C-alpha positions in Angstrom: -6.6 26.3 13.9 -6.9 24.7 10.9 -6.4 21.0 11.2 -5.5 20.3 7.7 -3.1 22.5 7.4 -0.8 21.0 10.7 -1.3 17.8 9.2 0.3 18.4 5.8 3.0 20.7 7.5 3.2 18.1 10.1 3.4 14.9 7.7 6.3 16.7 6.1 8.0 17.6 8.8 7.8 14.2 9.8 9.0 12.8 6.5 11.8 15.1 6.8 13.0 14.3 9.8 12.7 10.2 9.3 14.4 10.3 5.9 15.9 13.4 4.7 17.5 15.0 7.8 20.7 12.6 7.1 21.5 14.7 4.8 22.4 17.9 7.1 23.8 16.5 10.1 26.8 17.7 11.7 29.3 15.0 13.4 26.1 12.7 13.9 24.1 15.8 15.4 21.2 16.7 13.8 18.4 19.1 13.8 14.7 18.2 14.7 12.0 19.6 12.2 9.0 18.7 14.5 10.4 20.2 17.2 10.5 23.9 15.4 6.6 22.9 14.0 5.6 21.7 17.7 7.1 25.1 19.4 5.5 27.2 16.6 2.0 25.2 17.2 2.5 25.5 20.9 3.5 30.1 20.8 0.3 30.2 18.0 -2.6 27.6 19.1 -5.0 28.1 22.3 -3.7 25.9 25.1 -5.5 22.8 23.9 -5.0 22.7 20.9 -1.4 22.8 21.1 -1.4 20.5 23.5 -3.5 18.2 21.4 -1.4 18.9 18.3 2.0 18.3 19.9 0.7 15.0 21.7 -0.2 14.0 18.0 2.9 14.8 16.6 5.2 13.2 19.4 3.7 9.7 18.8 4.1 10.1 15.2 7.5 10.2 16.5 7.1 7.3 18.0 5.6 5.2 15.7 8.0 6.0 12.7 11.0 5.4 15.2 12.1 1.5 16.2 14.6 0.0 18.5 16.6 -2.4 17.2 16.6 -5.9 20.0 18.3 -8.1 17.8 19.2 -8.7 13.7 15.6 -9.6 13.2 13.5 -8.0 16.0 12.5 -4.2 16.3 10.3 -2.6 19.0 8.2 0.6 18.5 8.4 2.3 21.5 5.3 4.5 22.3 5.7 7.5 24.7 9.3 9.0 24.8 8.9 11.3 22.3 4.9 11.8 23.3 5.2 12.8 26.9 8.7 14.6 25.8 6.5 17.1 23.1 3.7 17.4 25.6 6.1 18.4 28.4 8.0 20.8 26.1 4.5 22.3 25.0 3.5 22.4 28.8 7.0 24.8 29.3 6.4 27.1 26.0 3.0 27.2 27.0 4.1 28.8 30.4 6.2 31.4 29.0 4.7 32.1 25.8 3.7 35.0 27.0 7.1 36.8 27.7 8.2 36.1 23.9 7.3 38.2 20.5 5.3 34.8 19.1 5.8 36.0 15.5 9.6 36.5 15.2 11.8 33.7 13.8 15.0 34.4 16.2 12.1 33.6 18.8 10.7 30.9 17.5 14.6 29.5 16.6 15.0 30.2 20.8 12.1 28.0 22.0 12.8 25.6 19.3 15.9 25.1 21.6 13.8 25.6 25.2 11.7 23.2 23.2 13.9 20.8 22.3 16.0 20.4 25.3 12.8 19.9 27.6 11.5 17.0 24.9 15.1 15.2 25.4 15.2 15.2 28.7 12.2 13.1 29.4 12.5 11.0 26.1 16.3 10.4 27.6 15.1 9.3 30.9 12.0 7.3 30.0 14.8 5.7 27.9 16.8 5.2 30.7 14.1 3.8 32.5 13.2 1.2 29.8 16.7 0.0 29.7 16.5 -1.0 33.4 13.7 -3.8 32.0 15.3 -7.0 31.9 15.2 -7.3 28.6 15.9 -4.0 27.9 18.6 -2.6 25.5 20.2 0.8 25.8 18.6 3.0 22.6 22.1 4.7 22.2 24.2 1.8 21.5 26.4 3.1 20.1 27.4 5.5 22.3 27.2 6.2 26.5 24.8 7.8 28.2 26.7 10.9 28.5 27.7 11.1 24.7 24.1 10.6 24.1 22.7 13.9 26.2 25.5 15.6 24.7 24.6 14.9 21.7 20.9 15.7 21.9 21.7 19.1 23.9 23.8 19.8 20.4 20.9 18.7 18.0 18.4 21.2 20.3 20.9 24.1 19.7 20.6 22.6 16.2 17.3 22.9 15.8 17.0 26.1 16.9 19.3 27.1 14.4 16.6 25.6 11.8 14.1 26.4 13.4 14.8 30.6 12.5 13.9 30.0 8.7 11.5 27.7 9.7 9.9 29.9 12.2 9.7 33.0 8.9 8.1 30.4 6.9 5.8 29.4 9.6 4.7 33.3 10.4 4.5 33.7 6.7 2.0 30.7 6.3 -0.3 32.8 9.0 -2.9 33.2 7.7 -4.1 29.4 6.6 -3.3 28.5 10.4 -6.3 30.9 11.5 -5.3 30.6 15.0 -7.1 32.6 17.1 -7.7 31.9 21.2 -11.9 32.2 21.0 -11.7 35.7 23.2 -14.4 38.3 23.7 -13.1 41.7 22.4 -15.7 44.3 22.1 -18.6 42.2 22.1 -17.7 40.0 19.5 -16.2 36.3 19.9 -13.1 36.1 17.6 -13.1 32.4 16.6 
């Protein structure tokens, strides 16, 4: 995989997700462009490359999101998105042999699975974090059940957005140069 291609598309997805995504939210449900990118990488890249790239993408999401402790103080919690994206990637890696990896519908469906898995880990970490003595709930404007429902519909919305994004990612396949490094016919493909 060409890391500079991942870096450019990852930064574009991160900018879109942290600032421009408010333009297409529906009833406070927002899609995740980064989840679609991470799913595509998990479907296409070699295992270790997919894990590292999704870890980096999750870490960037953690660094770009903050928790408001009070009017003047915010907290950057490293871990929820990072661990969520790694666990989501592990799940996609386990089932990627059963899907047509270069089909936009498959990328959309796997984005739903990825986003549901990552959201489960993220919400769990935020719940545990809220048990700390100074911990405030991340979803101060709603309840835990409301946050779970919002993330569920966000995962479905991410899958719907993942279809056209998957189409674009598949069209950019020659730029990525994904190769598994396997030997076929005596020649190593890298």
